[in-house]
ZAVEXZA-416735 format. One record per residue (C-alpha): z, x, y. Coordinates in nm, 4 decimals. Each point is the difference from the previous one (the first is absolute). Example, Ala and Ser with C-alpha at 12.3 -4.5 7.8 and 13.67 -1.06 7.14 Angstrom:
// ZAVEXZA-416735
[guba [0.7800; 1.2300; -0.4500]]
[guba [-0.0660; 0.1370; 0.3440]]
END
This chain:
// ZAVEXZA-416735
[guba [10.1073; 12.4457; 4.6389]]
[guba [0.1417; -0.2591; 0.2366]]
[guba [-0.2620; -0.2037; 0.1792]]
[guba [0.0096; 0.0116; 0.3781]]
[guba [-0.1809; -0.2052; 0.2574]]
[guba [-0.1326; 0.2941; 0.1998]]
[guba [-0.2260; -0.0690; 0.2954]]
[guba [-0.1461; 0.3228; 0.1383]]
[guba [-0.3009; -0.1399; 0.1828]]
[guba [0.1365; 0.0423; 0.3510]]
[guba [0.1106; 0.3607; 0.0395]]
[guba [-0.0038; 0.1709; 0.3362]]
[guba [0.0369; 0.3765; -0.0340]]
[guba [0.2759; 0.1202; 0.2313]]
[guba [0.2497; 0.2840; -0.0005]]
[guba [0.2306; 0.0251; -0.3027]]
[guba [0.3535; -0.1313; 0.0378]]
[guba [0.2248; 0.0404; -0.3041]]
[guba [0.2956; -0.2150; -0.1074]]
[guba [0.3028; 0.1405; -0.1787]]
[guba [0.0268; -0.2967; -0.2400]]
[guba [-0.3076; 0.0538; -0.2259]]
[guba [0.0229; 0.3779; 0.0325]]
[guba [0.3704; 0.0445; -0.0672]]
[guba [0.1718; -0.3167; -0.1223]]
[guba [0.0127; -0.2239; -0.3057]]
[guba [0.1271; -0.3572; 0.0316]]
[guba [0.1047; -0.1773; -0.3220]]
[guba [0.0803; -0.3729; -0.0145]]
[guba [0.1887; -0.2177; -0.2490]]
[guba [-0.3176; -0.0648; -0.2007]]
[guba [-0.0459; 0.3724; -0.0534]]
[guba [-0.2955; 0.0067; 0.2383]]
[guba [-0.0700; 0.3196; 0.1925]]
[guba [-0.1034; -0.1235; 0.3436]]
[guba [-0.2193; 0.1815; 0.2490]]
[guba [0.2111; -0.1372; 0.2841]]
[guba [0.1777; -0.3232; 0.0931]]
[guba [-0.2240; -0.2810; -0.1236]]
[guba [-0.0238; -0.1637; 0.3426]]
[guba [-0.1351; 0.3261; 0.1448]]
[guba [-0.3042; 0.0059; -0.2303]]
[guba [-0.3301; -0.1855; 0.0359]]
[guba [-0.3338; 0.0077; -0.1854]]
[guba [0.1580; 0.1356; -0.3180]]
[guba [0.2928; -0.0578; -0.2312]]
[guba [0.3168; 0.1847; 0.1067]]
[guba [0.0712; 0.0846; -0.3651]]
[guba [-0.1135; 0.3405; -0.1270]]
[guba [0.1422; -0.0282; -0.3519]]
[guba [0.2934; -0.1157; -0.2100]]
[guba [0.2776; 0.2132; -0.1446]]
[guba [0.0505; -0.2189; -0.3054]]
[guba [-0.3416; 0.1056; -0.1257]]
[guba [-0.0892; 0.3219; 0.1853]]
[guba [0.1549; 0.3326; 0.0910]]
[guba [0.0790; 0.0531; 0.3697]]
[guba [-0.1739; 0.3369; 0.0159]]
[guba [-0.3260; -0.1534; -0.1227]]
[guba [0.0259; -0.2901; 0.2462]]
[guba [0.0623; 0.2373; 0.2931]]
[guba [-0.3561; 0.1342; -0.0053]]
[guba [-0.1889; -0.2958; -0.1465]]
[guba [-0.3078; -0.1553; 0.1626]]
[guba [0.2015; -0.2615; 0.1883]]
[guba [0.2193; 0.2583; 0.1701]]
[guba [-0.2955; 0.2297; 0.0715]]
[guba [-0.2015; -0.2815; 0.1569]]
[guba [0.2931; -0.1034; 0.2183]]
[guba [0.0649; 0.3571; 0.1193]]
[guba [-0.3639; 0.0460; 0.0957]]
[guba [0.0274; -0.2931; 0.2408]]
[guba [0.2326; 0.2213; 0.2045]]
[guba [-0.2021; 0.3185; -0.0259]]
[guba [-0.3185; -0.1752; 0.1130]]
[guba [0.1973; -0.1607; 0.2838]]
[guba [-0.1077; -0.3555; -0.0818]]
[guba [0.3457; -0.1248; -0.1135]]
[guba [-0.2011; -0.2817; -0.1571]]
[guba [0.2748; -0.1055; -0.2408]]
[guba [0.2830; -0.0108; 0.2557]]
[guba [0.1197; -0.3117; 0.1789]]
[guba [0.0884; 0.0905; 0.3573]]
[guba [0.1497; -0.3459; 0.0534]]
[guba [0.2905; 0.0849; -0.2315]]
[guba [0.0138; 0.3825; 0.0092]]
[guba [0.1767; 0.1164; 0.3166]]
[guba [-0.1147; 0.3606; -0.0513]]
[guba [-0.3646; -0.1065; -0.0030]]
[guba [0.0470; -0.2368; 0.2922]]
[guba [0.1320; 0.2987; 0.1981]]
[guba [-0.2454; 0.2591; -0.1316]]
[guba [-0.0893; 0.1111; 0.3528]]
[guba [0.3642; 0.0849; 0.0732]]
[guba [0.1366; 0.3101; -0.1817]]
[guba [0.3572; -0.1009; 0.0888]]
[guba [-0.0327; -0.3412; -0.1692]]
[guba [-0.2199; 0.0798; -0.3011]]
[guba [0.2497; 0.2158; -0.1887]]
[guba [-0.1789; -0.0433; -0.3346]]
[guba [-0.3481; 0.0891; 0.1260]]
[guba [-0.1245; 0.3491; 0.0845]]
[guba [-0.3271; 0.1393; 0.1308]]
[guba [-0.1562; 0.3029; -0.1658]]
[guba [0.0903; 0.2114; 0.3041]]
[guba [0.3637; -0.1110; -0.0180]]
[guba [0.0136; 0.0874; -0.3696]]
[guba [-0.1493; 0.3461; 0.0474]]
[guba [0.2373; 0.0779; 0.2899]]
[guba [0.3155; -0.1063; -0.1836]]
[guba [0.1414; 0.2410; -0.2582]]
[guba [0.1593; -0.2704; -0.2137]]
[guba [-0.2966; -0.2397; 0.0083]]
[guba [-0.2520; 0.2764; -0.0654]]
[guba [0.1828; 0.0957; -0.3214]]
[guba [0.0378; -0.3578; -0.1205]]
[guba [-0.2427; -0.2044; -0.2092]]
[guba [-0.2147; -0.0340; 0.3109]]
[guba [-0.1197; 0.3537; -0.0745]]
[guba [-0.2225; -0.1309; -0.2800]]
[guba [-0.2139; -0.1464; 0.2768]]
[guba [0.0684; 0.2284; 0.2967]]
[guba [-0.0859; 0.3149; -0.1989]]
[guba [-0.3270; -0.1417; -0.1390]]
[guba [-0.1054; -0.3077; 0.1996]]
[guba [-0.3670; 0.0187; -0.1003]]
[guba [0.0676; -0.0207; -0.3738]]
[guba [0.3067; -0.2266; -0.0056]]
[guba [-0.0469; -0.2914; -0.2421]]
[guba [0.3481; -0.1531; 0.0324]]
[guba [0.1612; 0.2204; -0.2660]]
[guba [0.3287; 0.1705; 0.0887]]
[guba [0.1115; 0.3272; -0.1574]]
[guba [0.3653; -0.0800; 0.0662]]
[guba [0.2208; -0.2770; -0.1321]]
[guba [0.1758; -0.2583; 0.2208]]
[guba [0.3109; 0.1100; 0.1876]]
[guba [0.1348; -0.3459; 0.0836]]
[guba [0.0916; -0.2745; -0.2470]]
[guba [0.0887; -0.3603; 0.0831]]
[guba [0.1517; -0.2040; -0.2830]]
[guba [0.0217; -0.3771; 0.0340]]
[guba [0.0117; -0.0649; -0.3718]]
[guba [0.2967; -0.2284; -0.0699]]
[guba [0.0387; -0.3325; 0.1871]]
[guba [0.3548; -0.0439; -0.1345]]
[guba [0.2259; -0.0922; 0.2899]]
[guba [0.3485; -0.1383; 0.0527]]
[guba [-0.1247; -0.2195; 0.2875]]
[guba [-0.2624; -0.2734; 0.0314]]
[guba [-0.0958; 0.0343; 0.3652]]
[guba [-0.2453; -0.2788; 0.0927]]
[guba [-0.2229; 0.2495; 0.1816]]
[guba [-0.0583; 0.1777; -0.3331]]
[guba [0.0467; -0.2413; -0.2928]]
[guba [0.1083; -0.3500; -0.0959]]
[guba [0.2252; 0.0846; -0.2943]]
[guba [0.2436; 0.2651; -0.1133]]
[guba [-0.1611; 0.2510; -0.2368]]
[guba [0.1680; 0.2736; -0.1997]]
[guba [-0.1895; 0.1449; -0.2943]]
[guba [0.2444; -0.0184; -0.2891]]
[guba [-0.2403; 0.1396; -0.2570]]
[guba [0.0105; 0.3602; -0.1084]]
[guba [-0.1386; 0.2952; 0.1929]]
[guba [-0.2899; 0.0708; -0.2380]]
[guba [-0.2673; -0.1547; 0.2231]]
[guba [0.0839; 0.2177; 0.3015]]
[guba [0.0611; 0.2981; -0.2273]]
[guba [-0.3664; -0.0312; -0.1016]]
[guba [-0.1080; -0.0142; 0.3629]]
[guba [0.2097; 0.3037; 0.0887]]
[guba [-0.1359; 0.1900; -0.2997]]
[guba [-0.3511; -0.0284; 0.1465]]
[guba [0.1302; 0.0988; 0.3424]]
[guba [0.1600; 0.3272; -0.1058]]
[guba [-0.3268; 0.1956; 0.0212]]
[guba [0.0247; -0.0090; 0.3814]]
[guba [0.3766; 0.0141; 0.0615]]
[guba [0.0186; 0.3844; 0.0106]]
[guba [-0.1884; -0.0022; 0.3311]]
[guba [0.2042; -0.2760; 0.1638]]
[guba [0.1925; 0.1104; 0.3089]]
[guba [0.0824; -0.3445; 0.1403]]
[guba [0.1112; -0.2968; -0.2133]]
[guba [0.0447; -0.3579; 0.1215]]
[guba [0.1612; -0.2804; -0.2023]]
[guba [0.0073; -0.3017; -0.0385]]
[guba [-0.1700; -0.2477; 0.2333]]
[guba [-0.0461; -0.2600; -0.2709]]
[guba [0.3646; -0.0808; -0.0752]]
[guba [0.3348; 0.1779; 0.0322]]
[guba [0.0671; 0.3218; -0.1884]]
[guba [0.3648; -0.0864; -0.0661]]
[guba [-0.0999; -0.3298; -0.1670]]
[guba [-0.2542; 0.1633; -0.2316]]
[guba [0.0909; 0.1005; -0.3536]]
[guba [-0.2820; 0.2563; -0.0063]]
[guba [0.0928; 0.1554; 0.3351]]
[guba [0.3677; 0.0194; -0.0946]]
[guba [-0.1025; 0.2095; -0.3004]]
[guba [-0.2546; 0.2035; 0.2005]]
[guba [0.2487; 0.0818; 0.2759]]
[guba [0.2923; 0.0708; -0.2329]]
[guba [-0.2054; 0.2273; -0.2267]]
[guba [-0.2386; 0.1226; 0.2677]]
[guba [-0.2717; 0.2141; -0.1658]]
[guba [0.0502; 0.3098; 0.2138]]
[guba [-0.2637; 0.2060; -0.1837]]
[guba [-0.2665; -0.2641; 0.0734]]
[guba [0.0429; 0.0499; 0.3765]]
[guba [0.0291; 0.3761; 0.0629]]
[guba [-0.1380; -0.0287; 0.3557]]
[guba [0.1788; -0.3153; 0.1142]]
[guba [0.1506; 0.0419; 0.3472]]
[guba [0.0410; -0.3433; 0.1577]]
[guba [0.0648; -0.3563; -0.1155]]
[guba [-0.0331; -0.3333; 0.1768]]
[guba [0.2486; -0.2328; -0.1655]]
[guba [-0.0585; -0.3717; 0.0623]]
[guba [0.2739; -0.2548; -0.0599]]
[guba [0.1588; -0.3190; 0.1317]]
[guba [0.3352; 0.1874; -0.0248]]
[guba [0.1935; -0.2901; -0.1557]]
[guba [0.0491; 0.2153; -0.3113]]
[guba [0.0077; 0.3332; 0.1833]]
[guba [0.3700; 0.0669; -0.0428]]
[guba [0.1871; 0.3209; -0.0705]]
[guba [0.0088; -0.0538; -0.3772]]
[guba [-0.3739; -0.0618; -0.0349]]
[guba [-0.0920; 0.2857; 0.2326]]
[guba [0.1958; 0.2647; -0.1856]]
[guba [-0.1456; -0.1092; -0.3323]]
[guba [-0.3278; 0.1514; 0.1214]]
[guba [-0.0857; 0.3477; -0.1281]]
[guba [0.1355; 0.2678; 0.2386]]
[guba [-0.3359; 0.1800; 0.0168]]
[guba [-0.1619; -0.3199; 0.1281]]
[guba [0.2771; -0.0515; 0.2545]]
[guba [-0.0356; 0.3601; 0.1194]]
[guba [-0.3515; -0.0611; 0.1342]]
[guba [-0.0716; -0.1077; 0.3571]]
[guba [0.0446; -0.3745; -0.0350]]
[guba [-0.1187; -0.2511; 0.2579]]
[guba [0.1667; -0.3401; -0.0464]]
[guba [-0.2170; -0.2991; 0.0914]]
[guba [0.2062; -0.3182; -0.0144]]
[guba [-0.1345; -0.3516; 0.0364]]
[guba [0.2562; -0.2286; 0.1661]]
[guba [-0.1812; -0.2736; 0.2005]]
[guba [0.3094; -0.1186; 0.1879]]
[guba [0.2892; 0.1130; 0.2176]]
[guba [0.2535; -0.2769; -0.0603]]
[guba [0.1567; -0.1679; -0.3014]]
[guba [-0.1474; -0.3434; 0.0715]]
[guba [-0.3595; 0.1202; 0.0289]]
[guba [0.0367; 0.2374; -0.2954]]
[guba [0.1016; -0.2974; -0.2118]]
[guba [-0.3224; -0.1796; 0.0976]]
[guba [-0.2459; 0.2871; -0.0474]]
[guba [0.1768; 0.1889; -0.2802]]
[guba [0.2488; -0.2375; -0.1638]]
[guba [0.2581; 0.2686; -0.0750]]
[guba [0.3216; 0.1468; 0.1376]]
[guba [-0.0346; 0.1523; 0.3461]]
[guba [0.3480; 0.1488; -0.0397]]
[guba [-0.1062; 0.1888; -0.3134]]
[guba [-0.3160; 0.1163; 0.1747]]
[guba [0.1897; 0.1380; 0.2979]]
[guba [0.2586; 0.1745; -0.2184]]
[guba [-0.2856; 0.1763; -0.1760]]
[guba [-0.1825; 0.0742; 0.3247]]
[guba [0.3065; 0.1777; 0.1355]]
[guba [0.0065; 0.2011; -0.3238]]
[guba [-0.3685; 0.0872; 0.0510]]
[guba [0.0825; 0.1082; 0.3560]]
[guba [0.2786; 0.2151; -0.1430]]
[guba [-0.2541; 0.1683; -0.2285]]
[guba [-0.2120; 0.0782; 0.3059]]
[guba [0.2974; 0.1411; 0.1897]]
[guba [0.0950; 0.2141; -0.3004]]
[guba [-0.3520; 0.1405; -0.0285]]
[guba [-0.0772; -0.1782; -0.3287]]
[guba [-0.2795; -0.1961; 0.1667]]
[guba [-0.2676; 0.1340; 0.2314]]
[guba [-0.0578; -0.3250; 0.1904]]
[guba [0.0485; -0.3757; 0.0037]]
[guba [-0.2505; -0.2658; 0.0985]]
[guba [0.0645; -0.3735; -0.0101]]
[guba [-0.2564; -0.2793; -0.0244]]
[guba [-0.0257; -0.3534; 0.1346]]
[guba [-0.2882; -0.2273; -0.0954]]
[guba [0.0242; -0.2497; 0.2823]]
[guba [-0.0922; -0.3678; -0.0092]]
[guba [0.1253; -0.3262; 0.1503]]
[guba [0.3209; 0.0201; -0.2040]]
[guba [0.1175; 0.3340; 0.1380]]
[guba [-0.2059; 0.1146; 0.3020]]
[guba [0.2846; -0.0881; 0.2388]]
[guba [0.2027; 0.2863; -0.1486]]
[guba [-0.2516; 0.2749; 0.0783]]
[guba [0.2034; 0.1416; 0.2944]]
[guba [0.3253; -0.0095; -0.2012]]
[guba [-0.1811; 0.1564; -0.2958]]
[guba [-0.0986; 0.2942; 0.2195]]
[guba [0.3623; 0.0448; 0.1035]]
[guba [0.1065; -0.0159; -0.3646]]
[guba [-0.2499; 0.2710; -0.0861]]
[guba [0.1390; 0.2266; 0.2691]]
[guba [0.3538; -0.0627; -0.1252]]
[guba [-0.1134; 0.1008; -0.3491]]
[guba [-0.1635; 0.3149; 0.1448]]
[guba [-0.3469; -0.1053; -0.1104]]
[guba [-0.2631; 0.2284; 0.1474]]
[guba [-0.2701; -0.2644; -0.0551]]
[guba [0.0261; -0.3777; 0.0318]]
[guba [-0.2984; -0.1833; -0.1465]]
[guba [-0.0651; -0.3507; 0.1326]]
[guba [-0.3168; -0.1487; -0.1440]]
[guba [-0.1309; -0.3569; -0.0272]]
[guba [0.0036; -0.2156; -0.3097]]
[guba [-0.3003; 0.0430; -0.2298]]
[guba [-0.1575; -0.2687; -0.2179]]
[guba [0.0739; 0.1612; -0.3360]]
[guba [-0.1322; -0.2308; -0.2730]]
[guba [0.3222; 0.0321; -0.2025]]
[guba [0.2343; -0.0772; 0.2925]]
[guba [0.1938; -0.3269; 0.0086]]
[guba [-0.1525; -0.0773; 0.3403]]
[guba [-0.3529; 0.0214; -0.1402]]
[guba [0.0848; -0.1886; -0.3175]]
[guba [0.1820; -0.2874; 0.1659]]
[guba [-0.2400; -0.0245; 0.2933]]
[guba [0.2404; 0.0982; 0.2805]]
[guba [-0.1607; 0.3306; 0.1002]]
[guba [-0.1701; -0.1394; 0.3114]]
[guba [0.3282; -0.1554; 0.1130]]
[guba [0.1762; 0.3378; -0.0341]]
[guba [-0.2830; 0.2154; 0.1426]]
[guba [0.1258; -0.0043; 0.3576]]
[guba [-0.2009; 0.3132; 0.0819]]
[guba [-0.3192; -0.2053; -0.0127]]
[guba [-0.1049; -0.0968; 0.3556]]
[guba [-0.0732; -0.3512; -0.1267]]
[guba [0.3613; -0.0519; -0.1142]]
[guba [0.1752; -0.2616; 0.2193]]
[guba [0.2947; 0.2373; 0.0599]]
[guba [-0.2013; 0.3179; 0.0503]]
[guba [0.0766; -0.0053; 0.3725]]
[guba [0.3712; 0.0277; -0.0804]]
[guba [-0.0604; 0.3114; -0.2085]]
[guba [-0.2060; 0.1509; 0.2790]]
[guba [0.2684; -0.0846; 0.2553]]
[guba [0.2695; 0.1646; -0.2141]]
[guba [-0.2109; 0.3138; -0.0446]]
[guba [-0.0754; 0.0230; 0.3720]]
[guba [0.3547; -0.0724; 0.1182]]
[guba [0.1428; 0.2659; -0.2310]]
[guba [-0.2819; 0.2476; 0.0672]]
[guba [-0.0668; 0.0480; -0.3697]]
[guba [-0.2931; 0.2370; -0.0444]]
[guba [-0.1545; 0.2288; -0.2575]]
[guba [0.1309; 0.3500; 0.0663]]
[guba [0.3143; 0.2006; 0.0672]]
[guba [0.3173; -0.1689; 0.1175]]
[guba [0.2305; 0.2905; 0.0647]]
[guba [0.0514; 0.1808; -0.3320]]
[guba [-0.1392; -0.2947; -0.1966]]
[guba [-0.3625; -0.0785; -0.0715]]
[guba [-0.0856; -0.3703; 0.0129]]
[guba [-0.2935; -0.0791; -0.2285]]
[guba [-0.0758; -0.3437; 0.1403]]
[guba [-0.3165; -0.1926; -0.0802]]
[guba [-0.1261; -0.3435; 0.0957]]
END
């Protein structure tokens, strides 16, 4: 049993409000940890529910850690959630903004929600102990940090795992007990799927029988290796699903791309036009592009939005730099200099002026959704 620092002394009984993450989703990181949620969204307990190198996923799904976490939603206390980092919790009073959170009334009035894993609570609220009768329906894999780039916002050195696939084969072997119920699969936020030896094998020889209910896939990449040859190496059954491409770019011009990515902008754009072609041909369901802005690239935010529209992205994500411990900025001590979103930054006023002058806001901009955050 993993030890958790659980503080339950200050609980105020309020109405239940349930989150889709602990009731429907499993998040697996590169260490094999099954996480309750994003680590920064958790307080008063460890975010780790178990580890797939030593435990089976089905057993972890209803262990004491998961059950305790779920009960913090059913008793309404949300005592393990950090509202400073979780936007859904910060907007819990607004149904339009808290897409992951649902009241008991909302669940009972919605046909899909009422038949989901929420039913373990909504059907028997007085006896619910955190155990779910159903398996997870959503799976997030961030298991291989191998990447063809060494973006300073993420890491300080190039890393590609050149060892065999046995380690991740072991992890996947302990994951297979829950894959039959998975309807939505997301991969890989830890590295790039096209740079990973294990993912190349997984995608080429996709285990169709392990995912009989799979409907949608969120496919994360930096797109530098997303060319025609690599795409059509992927198993046709995988490619036939509804695939949402989420592509991290961070720049809109060659000069800035060289600074924040250190690779060929020409190659990127050739591949991005191929990705757009896949969308136009119906081989992709949607495209979203991502910019992590900082002092080095914030001036390109307006041009980045125009680029996204040219690429027919339905969502453009523009979020501030985070102080990841493994990033080059954190390691070499330049994070504060790059963190222009901080009000204390000497150039913060320039960022604010650019945002105001270009009327950049969170919300719809024509047919495109701008996911902008300070």
